[in-house]
C-alpha positions in Angstrom: 14.2 17.8 7.7 13.9 14.1 7.0 17.2 12.3 7.0 16.5 8.9 5.7 16.3 8.1 2.0 14.6 4.9 1.2 14.8 4.5 -2.6 17.6 1.9 -2.4 15.9 -0.2 0.2 14.0 -2.8 -1.8 10.8 -3.7 0.0 9.2 -7.1 0.2 6.4 -7.7 -2.3 3.2 -6.2 -0.8 1.0 -8.7 1.0 -1.6 -8.8 3.8 1.1 -10.5 6.0 3.4 -7.5 5.8 0.7 -4.8 6.2 0.4 -3.3 9.6 -3.3 -2.9 10.0 -3.5 -0.8 13.2 -7.0 0.9 13.2 -7.7 -0.8 9.8 -8.2 -4.3 11.0 -11.8 -4.4 9.8 -10.9 -3.0 6.4 -8.2 -5.6 5.9 -10.5 -8.5 6.9 -13.2 -7.3 4.6 -10.8 -6.8 1.7 -9.4 -10.3 2.0 -12.9 -11.8 2.1 -13.9 -9.6 -0.9 -10.9 -10.7 -3.0 -11.5 -14.4 -2.6 -15.3 -14.5 -2.9 -17.1 -11.2 -2.4 -20.6 -10.7 -3.7 -20.2 -6.9 -4.2 -18.8 -5.7 -7.5 -16.6 -3.0 -6.2 -14.6 -1.9 -3.2 -13.2 1.6 -2.9 -10.3 2.3 -0.5 -9.5 6.0 0.1 -7.0 7.8 2.3 -4.1 10.2 2.5 -0.6 9.7 1.0 1.6 7.0 2.5 -1.1 5.1 4.4 -0.8 2.0 2.3 -3.5 2.2 -0.4 -1.1 0.9 -3.2 0.2 -1.8 -0.9 -3.3 -3.1 -0.3 -4.3 -3.0 -3.9 -1.2 -5.0 -4.8 -1.7 -7.3 -1.9 -5.3 -8.0 -3.1 -4.0 -9.0 -6.5 -1.4 -11.3 -4.9 -4.0 -12.9 -2.7 -6.3 -13.6 -5.6 -3.5 -15.1 -7.6 -2.4 -17.2 -4.6 -6.0 -18.7 -4.6 -5.8 -19.5 -8.3 -7.9 -16.6 -9.4 -7.1 -14.4 -12.4 -6.1 -10.9 -11.3 -4.5 -7.8 -12.7 -3.4 -4.4 -11.5 -3.6 -1.0 -13.2 -1.1 1.3 -11.5 -2.8 4.4 -12.9 -6.1 5.1 -14.7 -4.3 6.1 -17.8 -3.2 2.5 -18.3 -6.9 1.6 -19.0 -6.8 2.3 -22.7 -8.9 0.7 -25.4 -6.5 -2.3 -25.7 -6.7 -2.9 -21.9 -10.5 -2.8 -22.0 -10.5 -5.4 -24.8 -8.1 -7.5 -22.9 -10.1 -7.4 -19.7 -13.3 -8.1 -21.7 -11.8 -11.2 -23.2 -10.0 -12.5 -20.1 -11.1 -14.6 -17.2 -9.6 -12.3 -14.6 -11.8 -12.3 -11.5 -10.2 -9.4 -9.8 -9.2 -6.0 -11.2 -7.3 -3.5 -9.1 -6.9 0.2 -10.1 -4.7 2.6 -8.1 -5.4 6.3 -7.9 -8.8 6.6 -9.6 -8.9 10.2 -8.4 -6.2 10.9 -11.0 -8.4 9.9 -13.9 -9.0 12.6 -16.6 -12.3 12.8 -18.5 -11.2 10.2 -21.1 -9.9 7.8 -18.4 -13.1 8.2 -16.4 -15.1 7.2 -19.4 -13.0 4.0 -19.8 -13.3 3.4 -16.0 -17.1 3.5 -16.4 -16.9 0.9 -19.2 -14.5 -1.2 -17.2 -16.8 -1.2 -14.2 -19.7 -2.4 -16.4 -17.5 -5.2 -17.8 -16.6 -6.3 -14.3 -20.2 -6.3 -13.2 -21.4 -8.2 -16.2 -18.8 -10.9 -15.7 -19.5 -11.1 -11.9 -15.9 -10.2 -11.3 -14.6 -7.8 -8.6 -13.0 -4.4 -8.7 -10.7 -2.8 -6.1 -10.0 0.9 -6.5 -8.0 3.3 -4.5 -8.3 7.1 -4.2 -6.8 9.9 -2.2 -10.3 11.5 -2.1 -13.5 10.2 -0.5 -16.3 9.0 -2.7 -18.3 12.3 -2.4 -15.3 14.4 -3.4 -14.0 12.2 -6.3 -13.6 14.4 -9.4 -15.3 11.8 -11.6 -18.5 11.8 -13.6 -21.6 11.2 -11.5 -22.7 7.9 -13.0 -19.2 6.4 -12.2 -19.2 7.8 -8.7 -22.7 6.4 -8.1 -21.6 2.9 -9.3 -18.6 3.0 -7.0 -20.9 3.9 -4.2 -23.0 0.7 -4.8 -20.1 -1.3 -3.4 -17.9 -1.3 -0.3 -16.3 2.0 0.7 -13.6 2.2 3.4 -11.3 4.9 4.6 -7.7 3.7 5.2 -6.4 5.4 8.3 -2.8 6.2 9.0 -1.1 4.4 11.8 -0.9 6.6 14.9 2.7 7.7 15.7 2.2 6.4 19.2 1.4 3.0 17.8 4.3 2.7 15.4 7.0 1.5 17.8 4.9 -1.4 19.0 3.8 -2.1 15.4 7.3 -2.2 14.1 8.4 -4.4 17.0 5.5 -6.8 16.4 6.3 -6.9 12.6 10.0 -7.6 13.4 9.2 -10.3 15.9 6.8 -12.0 13.4 9.7 -12.2 10.9 12.3 -13.3 13.4 14.1 -10.0 13.4 15.7 -8.8 16.7 15.0 -5.1 16.7 16.1 -3.1 19.8 14.0 -0.3 21.0 16.7 2.2 20.4 16.8 1.3 16.7 13.1 1.9 16.4 13.4 5.2 18.2 16.2 6.3 15.9 14.2 5.4 12.8 11.2 7.3 14.0 13.1 10.3 15.0 15.3 10.7 12.0 13.3 9.2 9.1 10.2 9.3 7.1 7.5 7.9 9.4 5.1 6.5 6.8 4.9 2.7 7.3 5.9 1.6 3.7 9.2 3.6 4.1 9.8 2.2 7.6 9.2 -1.3 6.5 11.4 -1.0 3.5 14.2 0.2 5.7 13.6 -2.6 8.2 13.9 -5.1 5.4 17.1 -3.6 4.2 18.6 -3.5 7.7 17.7 -7.2 8.1 19.5 -8.1 4.9 22.5 -6.0 5.9 22.5 -7.7 9.4 22.5 -11.1 7.8 25.2 -10.2 5.3 27.5 -8.7 7.9 26.6 -11.2 10.6 26.0 -8.3 13.0 22.9 -7.6 15.0 20.7 -4.7 14.1 21.9 -1.8 16.2 22.0 2.0 15.9 25.7 1.9 14.8 24.8 -0.7 12.1 22.0 1.6 11.0 24.3 4.6 10.7 27.0 2.5 8.9 24.4 1.2 6.4 23.1 4.7 5.7 26.5 6.2 5.3 27.7 3.6 2.9 24.6 2.9 0.9 22.9 6.3 0.9 25.9 8.6 1.5 24.0 9.9 4.6 25.6 11.9 7.4 24.1 12.6 10.7 22.5 16.0 11.2 20.7 17.8 13.9 17.2 16.6 14.6 14.5 18.9 13.4 12.5 19.3 16.6 9.6 20.9 14.7 8.6 17.5 13.5 7.6 16.5 17.0 5.7 19.7 17.7 
């Protein structure tokens, strides 16, 4: 039973700086290079829930904008309606990001096909994310083949064994003093996907600064009890099986 609830922990805006790459160092490096000057039309990033696909798509848009490039994000394929296509066709955006293309229905897939062609004609770039690999995407074949012309990477989850060190490194990079016992408590009692863990860490840092107290397990418990009405419960040992 997962004990931490993270909805009230406001995370930092997604960026490459606050993404813990782990086994995905090559993917992150290639994506950054693709955003600011890639020669391919498209890049597909696929992986399971909670591995950071949306984070990287938003980070790609932010990086493009930081380099003075026009960029926009579609959070779901259904957002690509006829008006959006007209806007993209008339804009100077050099990067388009689409989250969750595996969720596209037949009509959305048709518009995705049109969007891909618009991007290619304008020599812009398209970043797309999916929970399914290219071969298993439930999309029309001509669209899947076009996506396959570009870069395709699987985004791998951070190994549980690597998360303590990754959290400690992230905290150190941001000047946060994070004791080992706090990391252990978070990993044993909470959701262990990295976006949730980082959101909690950011909230704890704000609470620490506001209360002028170091981040400790008691501070973590106090924050959870006050902000999330959380009460300690027995650890579900099946999670570590």
